[in-house]
Residue, then its C-alpha position, 0 to 999 in steps of 0.5 A: m763490289r760485284r760477284i763474278d758468279k750470281v750465287s756462290t758459297d765459295n770461300p774465298k769468293l771471287l769478286k770484281k770492283e769497277l774502276k774509272n778506266g773502264t775495267y774491273s779489278l778482280y780480288l778475293e774476299y775471305y770469310l774468316g768467321y764471325s764474332k759477337s759483341v754487345d751493342s752498348k746503346t741497345d744492350k743487344d747481341v751484335i754479330v760481326k762477320n770477319r772478312r779479308k780482301e786480297s787483290l789478284g792484280l788481274y783486270i778485265s774489260k767492262s765492255p769488251r768490243t773485239p774478239l781479242e778483248r773477249q778472249t783476254n777477258k775469258e782467259t783472265l777469268e779462268l786464271a782468277k778462278r784457278i787462283r781462287f780454287e787453289k786458295e780455297q784448297q790451302m784454307k781447307e788444308v790448314a783447317t782440316g789437314y786435307r786438300l784435294p789432290s792437285f797439280k802445283k797451281v802456282n805463279i810460274l814467275d814466282c817459281m822462276d824468281a825462286y830459282y834465280d835466288n837459289y842459283t849459284k853458278g857463274d852464269k847467274r847474271m844471264i839467268k836473271a836477264a833471261i827471266k827479265r826478257f820473259k817478263d818484258f815479253l809478257t808485258l808486251e803480249n798481254p799486260l793483264h798477265k804480266n805478273h801472273v802466269t800459270a802452268e796451263q799458259m806455258n805452252k809451245a805456242m807461247m814459247e815460239r812467240f817468246v823466241e820470236y820476241l827475243k830475235s826481234i830485240s837482240k843483237g848477235e848471239g843475244a837471242l840464242t844465249h837468253s833462249k838457252r838460259f830460259k830452257k834451263i829454267i824451264k827444265y828445272l820447273v819440269e823437274e820440280d813438277y811446276l810444269r807437267k811437260n816441257p813447253c820448249l821441246n822442239v822450240t828452237c832459236k836458230a842463230d848463225e853460231g859460226a859467225l862472230k857477232k861481237d866487236i873485236l879489238s885489233i892489235e893496233e886498237i889494243q895499243m891505242l887503249i894501252n896508250t890511253t890513260y886518264p886521271q882517276q882511272n881504275l888501275e885494277v880494271r885497266r890491268a885486268f882488261i889488258f890481261c884478258l886481251y892477252t889471255g882470253i880469260r872471261f870476266c867471271d874467271v879473272k875476277d876470282l884469280v888468286f896468286s896461288n893460280v900462278d906457277y912463277s917458276n914455270k911461267l904458267l897460269t892454271f885455273n878452273q873455268k867457272k862456266a864449265q865447272g861440273q859440266s866438262s872434263k876440260s874445265w881446268v885451263t893452263i895458260p903460258l905466261n910471258d914476262g909482260l903478263l907476269q909483270l901485270i900479275g905482280t906478286s902477293e904481299k901476303m906471307s902465308f900460303e893460306e893468305i896467298s891462296n885467298d889473295n885476288i890478283f885483281k881487286l875489281p869492283s862490281q861488273t857494272m862498275c868495270l863495264r862503266s870504266l871500260k866504256y869510258w876508257v874505250k871512248l877516250a881512246k877514240i875507238n868507235k866500237h861497242i866493246t864489252w869485257h867479253c870482247a877481250r876474249h874474242s879479240f884474243a882468239v882472232n888476233i892469235l889465229n890471225n898471227g898463225a896459231n893452230i885452231k886446236t891450240v886456240a881451243s885449248l887456251l880458251g878452254h873449249s871442249g872441242i874446236q867446233h866452239t872455236e871455228k867461229y873465230t876462224r871465220a872472223v879471221d877470213e872476213l878480216k883477210q877479205k876486208a884487207i883484200n877489198s881495201l886494195p885499189e882496183l886493178d886497171l889492166 
Protein backbone atom coordinates (compact mmCIF):
# COMPACT_ATOMS: atom_id res chain seq x y z
CA MET A 1 0.00 0.00 0.00
CA ARG A 2 1.32 3.45 -0.92
CA ARG A 3 -0.22 6.87 -0.54
CA ILE A 4 -0.65 9.04 -3.61
CA ASP A 5 -0.10 12.16 -1.48
CA LYS A 6 2.61 12.18 1.22
CA VAL A 7 0.28 13.57 3.91
CA SER A 8 -3.45 13.15 3.65
CA THR A 9 -6.39 13.65 5.99
CA ASP A 10 -8.80 12.73 3.24
CA ASN A 11 -11.49 10.16 3.86
CA PRO A 12 -11.47 8.10 1.77
CA LYS A 13 -7.76 8.12 0.97
CA LEU A 14 -6.49 7.51 -2.53
CA LEU A 15 -3.90 4.73 -2.45
CA LYS A 16 -1.99 2.61 -4.91
CA LYS A 17 -0.86 -0.99 -4.92
CA GLU A 18 2.09 -2.23 -6.95
CA LEU A 19 1.32 -5.09 -9.33
CA LYS A 20 3.67 -7.63 -10.89
CA ASN A 21 3.17 -6.25 -14.40
CA GLY A 22 4.86 -2.95 -13.56
CA THR A 23 1.73 -0.90 -12.91
CA TYR A 24 -0.02 0.51 -9.86
CA SER A 25 -3.64 -0.32 -9.13
CA LEU A 26 -5.49 2.68 -7.67
CA TYR A 27 -8.02 2.19 -4.90
CA LEU A 28 -9.79 4.01 -2.10
CA GLU A 29 -9.52 3.26 1.61
CA TYR A 30 -12.38 4.43 3.81
CA TYR A 31 -11.91 5.11 7.50
CA LEU A 32 -15.15 4.02 9.19
CA GLY A 33 -14.29 4.89 12.79
CA TYR A 34 -12.97 2.66 15.50
CA SER A 35 -14.20 0.16 18.05
CA LYS A 36 -12.88 -0.82 21.49
CA SER A 37 -12.38 -4.29 22.80
CA VAL A 38 -10.55 -5.91 25.69
CA ASP A 39 -7.51 -8.10 25.05
CA SER A 40 -8.23 -11.36 26.88
CA LYS A 41 -4.51 -11.96 27.51
CA THR A 42 -3.45 -8.55 28.77
CA ASP A 43 -6.84 -7.35 30.02
CA LYS A 44 -6.13 -4.00 28.32
CA ASP A 45 -8.31 -1.94 26.04
CA VAL A 46 -7.57 -2.41 22.34
CA ILE A 47 -8.65 0.08 19.72
CA VAL A 48 -9.49 -1.40 16.32
CA LYS A 49 -9.69 1.00 13.37
CA ASN A 50 -12.35 -0.01 10.85
CA ARG A 51 -11.41 0.42 7.22
CA ARG A 52 -12.87 -0.61 3.87
CA LYS A 53 -11.17 -0.75 0.48
CA GLU A 54 -12.71 -0.07 -2.93
CA SER A 55 -10.92 -0.74 -6.21
CA LEU A 56 -11.31 1.97 -8.86
CA GLY A 57 -10.38 -0.23 -11.81
CA LEU A 58 -7.77 2.40 -12.76
CA TYR A 59 -4.07 1.77 -13.33
CA ILE A 60 -0.96 3.89 -13.82
CA SER A 61 2.46 2.95 -15.08
CA LYS A 62 5.15 2.59 -12.40
CA SER A 63 7.89 3.93 -14.68
CA PRO A 64 6.39 5.94 -17.55
CA ARG A 65 8.97 6.28 -20.30
CA THR A 66 7.21 8.12 -23.11
CA PRO A 67 5.32 11.44 -23.17
CA LEU A 68 2.13 9.50 -23.92
CA GLU A 69 2.59 7.27 -20.88
CA ARG A 70 3.29 10.28 -18.65
CA GLN A 71 0.22 12.09 -19.97
CA THR A 72 -1.89 8.97 -19.45
CA ASN A 73 -0.65 8.68 -15.87
CA LYS A 74 -1.50 12.33 -15.25
CA GLU A 75 -5.04 12.02 -16.66
CA THR A 76 -5.69 8.79 -14.77
CA LEU A 77 -4.55 10.32 -11.47
CA GLU A 78 -6.73 13.36 -12.04
CA LEU A 79 -9.68 11.10 -12.71
CA ALA A 80 -8.98 9.06 -9.56
CA LYS A 81 -8.76 12.22 -7.46
CA ARG A 82 -12.09 13.47 -8.79
CA ILE A 83 -13.69 10.13 -7.96
CA ARG A 84 -12.19 10.26 -4.47
CA PHE A 85 -13.53 13.78 -3.94
CA GLU A 86 -17.03 12.77 -5.07
CA LYS A 87 -17.02 9.77 -2.72
CA GLU A 88 -15.99 12.05 0.14
CA GLN A 89 -18.86 14.40 -0.64
CA GLN A 90 -21.26 11.46 -0.62
CA MET A 91 -20.03 10.42 2.84
CA LYS A 92 -20.47 13.97 4.16
CA GLU A 93 -23.97 14.14 2.74
CA VAL A 94 -24.91 10.91 4.52
CA ALA A 95 -23.32 12.06 7.79
CA THR A 96 -24.47 15.69 7.88
CA GLY A 97 -27.10 16.07 5.20
CA TYR A 98 -24.88 18.64 3.46
CA ARG A 99 -22.48 18.47 0.56
CA LEU A 100 -20.54 21.02 -1.43
CA PRO A 101 -22.39 22.17 -4.53
CA SER A 102 -20.91 20.26 -7.45
CA PHE A 103 -21.69 19.22 -10.95
CA LYS A 104 -22.72 15.60 -11.42
CA LYS A 105 -19.37 13.82 -11.37
CA VAL A 106 -20.34 10.32 -12.36
CA ASN A 107 -19.19 7.63 -14.71
CA ILE A 108 -20.72 8.65 -18.05
CA LEU A 109 -20.72 5.01 -19.15
CA ASP A 110 -23.03 4.16 -16.25
CA CYS A 111 -25.36 6.96 -17.36
CA MET A 112 -25.38 5.57 -20.90
CA ASP A 113 -26.22 2.09 -19.64
CA ALA A 114 -29.04 3.53 -17.50
CA TYR A 115 -30.39 5.39 -20.54
CA TYR A 116 -30.45 2.13 -22.51
CA ASP A 117 -32.15 0.22 -19.69
CA ASN A 118 -35.01 2.73 -19.59
CA TYR A 119 -35.27 3.22 -23.35
CA THR A 120 -38.54 1.95 -24.85
CA LYS A 121 -38.54 3.01 -28.50
CA GLY A 122 -38.18 0.72 -31.51
CA ASP A 123 -34.51 1.46 -32.13
CA LYS A 124 -33.38 0.22 -28.70
CA ARG A 125 -31.12 -2.39 -30.31
CA MET A 126 -29.30 0.38 -32.20
CA ILE A 127 -28.89 2.40 -29.00
CA LYS A 128 -27.20 -0.61 -27.42
CA ALA A 129 -24.97 -1.01 -30.49
CA ALA A 130 -23.93 2.66 -30.36
CA ILE A 131 -22.95 2.36 -26.70
CA LYS A 132 -20.96 -0.80 -27.45
CA ARG A 133 -19.12 0.97 -30.29
CA PHE A 134 -18.17 3.79 -27.91
CA LYS A 135 -16.90 1.35 -25.29
CA ASP A 136 -14.88 -0.50 -27.94
CA PHE A 137 -13.43 2.85 -29.04
CA LEU A 138 -12.41 3.69 -25.46
CA THR A 139 -10.76 0.29 -25.03
CA LEU A 140 -8.73 0.83 -28.19
CA GLU A 141 -7.84 4.47 -27.48
CA ASN A 142 -6.98 4.15 -23.81
CA PRO A 143 -7.49 0.80 -22.05
CA LEU A 144 -6.99 2.50 -18.66
CA HIS A 145 -10.19 4.49 -19.18
CA LYS A 146 -12.29 1.80 -20.79
CA ASN A 147 -14.54 1.42 -17.73
CA HIS A 148 -14.76 5.00 -16.53
CA VAL A 149 -15.25 8.29 -18.38
CA THR A 150 -16.00 11.65 -16.80
CA ALA A 151 -17.84 14.65 -18.20
CA GLU A 152 -14.55 16.53 -18.52
CA GLN A 153 -13.15 13.84 -20.81
CA MET A 154 -16.19 13.99 -23.11
CA ASN A 155 -14.92 16.81 -25.32
CA LYS A 156 -15.16 17.64 -29.00
CA ALA A 157 -11.73 16.18 -29.79
CA MET A 158 -12.77 12.81 -28.35
CA MET A 159 -16.03 12.87 -30.33
CA GLU A 160 -14.15 13.59 -33.57
CA ARG A 161 -11.84 10.65 -32.91
CA PHE A 162 -14.87 8.47 -32.18
CA VAL A 163 -16.44 9.40 -35.53
CA GLU A 164 -13.20 8.49 -37.33
CA TYR A 165 -13.21 5.18 -35.45
CA LEU A 166 -16.80 4.49 -36.57
CA LYS A 167 -15.84 5.16 -40.18
CA SER A 168 -12.86 2.82 -39.95
CA ILE A 169 -14.88 -0.17 -38.70
CA SER A 170 -18.21 0.37 -40.48
CA LYS A 171 -19.58 -0.52 -43.86
CA GLY A 172 -22.22 1.35 -45.81
CA GLU A 173 -24.36 3.58 -43.62
CA GLY A 174 -23.22 1.93 -40.39
CA ALA A 175 -21.05 4.81 -39.17
CA LEU A 176 -23.78 7.37 -39.79
CA THR A 177 -26.42 5.20 -38.11
CA HIS A 178 -24.35 4.68 -34.97
CA SER A 179 -23.33 8.34 -34.88
CA LYS A 180 -26.98 9.45 -34.95
CA ARG A 181 -27.92 7.12 -32.08
CA PHE A 182 -24.87 8.21 -30.07
CA LYS A 183 -25.82 11.88 -30.48
CA LYS A 184 -29.26 10.97 -29.19
CA ILE A 185 -27.67 9.57 -26.03
CA ILE A 186 -25.44 12.64 -25.63
CA LYS A 187 -28.46 14.93 -25.93
CA TYR A 188 -30.09 13.07 -23.05
CA LEU A 189 -26.94 13.38 -20.91
CA VAL A 190 -26.90 17.14 -21.49
CA GLU A 191 -30.59 17.48 -20.66
CA GLU A 192 -30.07 15.55 -17.42
CA ASP A 193 -27.05 17.71 -16.47
CA TYR A 194 -24.53 14.89 -16.66
CA LEU A 195 -22.70 16.95 -19.28
CA ARG A 196 -22.29 20.73 -19.12
CA LYS A 197 -22.39 21.13 -22.89
CA ASN A 198 -22.87 18.94 -25.92
CA PRO A 199 -19.44 17.69 -27.12
CA CYS A 200 -20.99 16.51 -30.40
CA LEU A 201 -21.92 20.01 -31.58
CA ASN A 202 -20.41 20.65 -35.02
CA VAL A 203 -19.05 17.09 -35.12
CA THR A 204 -20.37 15.47 -38.28
CA CYS A 205 -20.24 11.98 -39.67
CA LYS A 206 -20.51 12.50 -43.40
CA ALA A 207 -21.73 9.68 -45.56
CA ASP A 208 -23.12 9.41 -49.04
CA GLU A 209 -26.75 9.05 -48.05
CA GLY A 210 -27.71 9.13 -51.70
CA ALA A 211 -26.05 5.78 -52.27
CA LEU A 212 -27.67 2.49 -51.36
CA LYS A 213 -25.12 0.46 -49.43
CA LYS A 214 -26.99 -2.75 -48.60
CA ASP A 215 -27.31 -5.71 -50.95
CA ILE A 216 -30.66 -6.14 -52.64
CA LEU A 217 -32.43 -9.17 -54.05
CA SER A 218 -33.52 -9.05 -57.67
CA ILE A 219 -36.88 -10.49 -58.77
CA GLU A 220 -35.04 -13.58 -60.02
CA GLU A 221 -33.21 -14.03 -56.70
CA ILE A 222 -36.44 -13.61 -54.76
CA GLN A 223 -37.93 -16.44 -56.81
CA MET A 224 -34.82 -18.55 -56.10
CA LEU A 225 -35.40 -17.94 -52.40
CA ILE A 226 -39.11 -18.83 -52.62
CA ASN A 227 -38.25 -22.05 -54.49
CA THR A 228 -35.78 -23.06 -51.74
CA THR A 229 -37.13 -25.04 -48.81
CA TYR A 230 -35.50 -27.37 -46.33
CA PRO A 231 -36.53 -29.65 -43.45
CA GLN A 232 -37.07 -27.86 -40.13
CA GLN A 233 -37.28 -24.49 -41.87
CA ASN A 234 -39.07 -21.96 -39.68
CA LEU A 235 -42.18 -21.33 -41.77
CA GLU A 236 -43.07 -18.18 -39.83
CA VAL A 237 -39.71 -16.64 -40.72
CA ARG A 238 -40.20 -17.73 -44.34
CA ARG A 239 -43.71 -16.19 -44.55
CA ALA A 240 -42.68 -12.97 -42.82
CA PHE A 241 -39.58 -12.35 -44.95
CA ILE A 242 -41.42 -12.99 -48.22
CA PHE A 243 -44.13 -10.63 -46.99
CA CYS A 244 -41.49 -7.95 -46.33
CA LEU A 245 -39.99 -8.46 -49.80
CA TYR A 246 -43.40 -7.62 -51.29
CA THR A 247 -44.41 -4.81 -48.92
CA GLY A 248 -41.17 -3.15 -47.76
CA ILE A 249 -42.10 -3.43 -44.08
CA ARG A 250 -39.35 -3.24 -41.45
CA PHE A 251 -38.68 -6.14 -39.09
CA CYS A 252 -39.72 -4.09 -36.03
CA ASP A 253 -43.14 -3.59 -37.65
CA VAL A 254 -43.79 -6.98 -39.21
CA LYS A 255 -43.17 -8.80 -35.94
CA ASP A 256 -45.91 -6.75 -34.26
CA LEU A 257 -48.54 -6.92 -37.02
CA VAL A 258 -51.88 -8.28 -35.80
CA PHE A 259 -54.89 -9.45 -37.79
CA SER A 260 -56.85 -6.33 -36.88
CA ASN A 261 -54.33 -4.36 -39.01
CA VAL A 262 -55.85 -6.05 -42.07
CA ASP A 263 -58.95 -4.76 -43.86
CA TYR A 264 -59.91 -7.90 -45.79
CA SER A 265 -62.87 -6.25 -47.56
CA ASN A 266 -60.81 -3.45 -49.09
CA LYS A 267 -57.57 -5.46 -49.25
CA LEU A 268 -55.57 -2.97 -47.17
CA LEU A 269 -52.94 -3.24 -44.44
CA THR A 270 -52.74 -0.26 -42.06
CA PHE A 271 -50.22 0.07 -39.23
CA ASN A 272 -48.25 2.63 -37.23
CA GLN A 273 -44.51 2.54 -37.93
CA LYS A 274 -42.54 2.03 -34.74
CA LYS A 275 -39.58 4.02 -36.00
CA ALA A 276 -41.69 7.10 -36.73
CA GLN A 277 -44.18 7.00 -33.84
CA GLY A 278 -44.36 10.39 -32.18
CA GLN A 279 -41.82 11.83 -34.63
CA SER A 280 -43.76 12.17 -37.87
CA SER A 281 -47.33 12.91 -38.90
CA LYS A 282 -46.88 10.19 -41.53
CA SER A 283 -46.13 7.38 -39.10
CA TRP A 284 -49.30 5.56 -40.19
CA VAL A 285 -48.90 3.60 -43.42
CA THR A 286 -51.53 1.96 -45.62
CA ILE A 287 -50.42 -0.72 -48.08
CA PRO A 288 -52.68 -2.30 -50.72
CA LEU A 289 -52.73 -6.09 -50.63
CA ASN A 290 -53.09 -8.48 -53.55
CA ASP A 291 -54.45 -12.02 -53.32
CA GLY A 292 -50.98 -13.51 -52.86
CA LEU A 293 -50.23 -11.29 -49.85
CA LEU A 294 -53.65 -12.01 -48.34
CA GLN A 295 -52.89 -15.71 -48.70
CA LEU A 296 -49.57 -15.19 -46.89
CA ILE A 297 -51.38 -13.39 -44.07
CA GLY A 298 -54.18 -15.93 -43.70
CA THR A 299 -56.89 -15.43 -41.10
CA SER A 300 -56.97 -15.52 -37.33
CA GLU A 301 -58.35 -18.55 -35.52
CA LYS A 302 -59.48 -16.30 -32.67
CA MET A 303 -63.14 -15.46 -32.30
CA SER A 304 -63.55 -12.18 -30.42
CA PHE A 305 -62.37 -8.79 -31.70
CA GLU A 306 -60.21 -8.34 -28.60
CA GLU A 307 -58.44 -11.65 -29.23
CA ILE A 308 -57.96 -10.85 -32.92
CA SER A 309 -56.50 -7.46 -31.97
CA ASN A 310 -53.79 -9.23 -29.98
CA ASP A 311 -53.20 -12.11 -32.38
CA ASN A 312 -49.92 -11.68 -34.26
CA ILE A 313 -49.97 -12.48 -37.97
CA PHE A 314 -46.42 -13.84 -37.82
CA LYS A 315 -45.33 -15.72 -34.70
CA LEU A 316 -41.65 -14.92 -34.98
CA PRO A 317 -38.79 -15.94 -32.68
CA SER A 318 -36.17 -13.41 -31.53
CA GLN A 319 -34.51 -11.16 -34.10
CA THR A 320 -31.25 -13.07 -33.65
CA MET A 321 -32.96 -16.38 -34.47
CA CYS A 322 -34.75 -14.80 -37.45
CA LEU A 323 -31.46 -13.52 -38.88
CA ARG A 324 -29.79 -16.87 -38.33
CA SER A 325 -32.61 -18.66 -40.13
CA LEU A 326 -32.55 -16.12 -42.97
CA LYS A 327 -28.79 -16.42 -43.42
CA TYR A 328 -29.02 -20.23 -43.71
CA TRP A 329 -31.95 -19.97 -46.14
CA VAL A 330 -30.09 -17.52 -48.42
CA LYS A 331 -27.02 -19.77 -48.40
CA LEU A 332 -29.08 -22.83 -49.43
CA ALA A 333 -30.62 -20.77 -52.24
CA LYS A 334 -27.05 -20.19 -53.48
CA ILE A 335 -27.40 -16.43 -53.35
CA ASN A 336 -23.93 -15.03 -52.73
CA LYS A 337 -24.97 -11.80 -51.01
CA HIS A 338 -24.98 -10.46 -47.46
CA ILE A 339 -28.72 -10.38 -46.87
CA THR A 340 -30.20 -9.02 -43.65
CA TRP A 341 -33.86 -8.47 -42.85
CA HIS A 342 -33.65 -4.81 -43.79
CA CYS A 343 -32.51 -5.83 -47.29
CA ALA A 344 -36.12 -6.86 -47.92
CA ARG A 345 -37.19 -3.22 -47.59
CA HIS A 346 -34.45 -2.03 -49.94
CA SER A 347 -35.21 -4.81 -52.43
CA PHE A 348 -38.90 -3.90 -52.46
CA ALA A 349 -38.18 -0.23 -53.19
CA VAL A 350 -35.63 -0.86 -55.94
CA ASN A 351 -37.70 -3.55 -57.65
CA ILE A 352 -40.93 -1.52 -57.85
CA LEU A 353 -39.01 1.56 -59.01
CA ASN A 354 -37.34 -0.59 -61.65
CA ASN A 355 -40.81 -1.68 -62.78
CA GLY A 356 -41.87 1.93 -63.31
CA ALA A 357 -43.38 3.00 -59.98
CA ASN A 358 -43.48 6.74 -59.22
CA ILE A 359 -41.00 7.89 -56.55
CA LYS A 360 -43.79 9.60 -54.56
CA THR A 361 -45.77 6.38 -54.57
CA VAL A 362 -42.75 4.45 -53.29
CA ALA A 363 -42.15 7.06 -50.58
CA SER A 364 -45.77 6.70 -49.47
CA LEU A 365 -45.60 2.89 -49.37
CA LEU A 366 -42.38 3.01 -47.34
CA GLY A 367 -43.82 5.57 -44.94
CA HIS A 368 -41.16 8.18 -45.73
CA SER A 369 -41.94 11.73 -44.69
CA GLY A 370 -40.46 13.03 -47.96
CA ILE A 371 -38.93 11.81 -51.20
CA GLN A 372 -35.42 12.81 -50.08
CA HIS A 373 -35.30 9.55 -48.11
CA THR A 374 -36.42 7.59 -51.18
CA GLU A 375 -34.05 9.09 -53.73
CA LYS A 376 -31.23 6.72 -52.81
CA TYR A 377 -33.31 3.91 -54.32
CA THR A 378 -33.58 5.73 -57.65
CA ARG A 379 -29.79 5.90 -57.76
CA ALA A 380 -29.65 2.15 -57.17
CA VAL A 381 -32.01 1.66 -60.12
CA ASP A 382 -29.82 3.89 -62.31
CA GLU A 383 -26.78 1.83 -61.32
CA LEU A 384 -28.60 -1.39 -62.24
CA LYS A 385 -29.50 0.07 -65.63
CA GLN A 386 -25.91 1.14 -66.21
CA LYS A 387 -24.72 -2.32 -65.21
CA ALA A 388 -27.16 -3.89 -67.67
CA ILE A 389 -25.90 -1.65 -70.50
CA ASN A 390 -22.29 -2.41 -69.60
CA SER A 391 -23.01 -6.14 -69.78
CA LEU A 392 -23.70 -5.91 -73.53
CA PRO A 393 -20.85 -6.83 -75.88
CA GLU A 394 -18.88 -3.94 -77.30
CA LEU A 395 -19.85 -2.63 -80.70
CA ASP A 396 -17.38 -3.47 -83.43
CA LEU A 397 -18.04 -0.82 -86.11
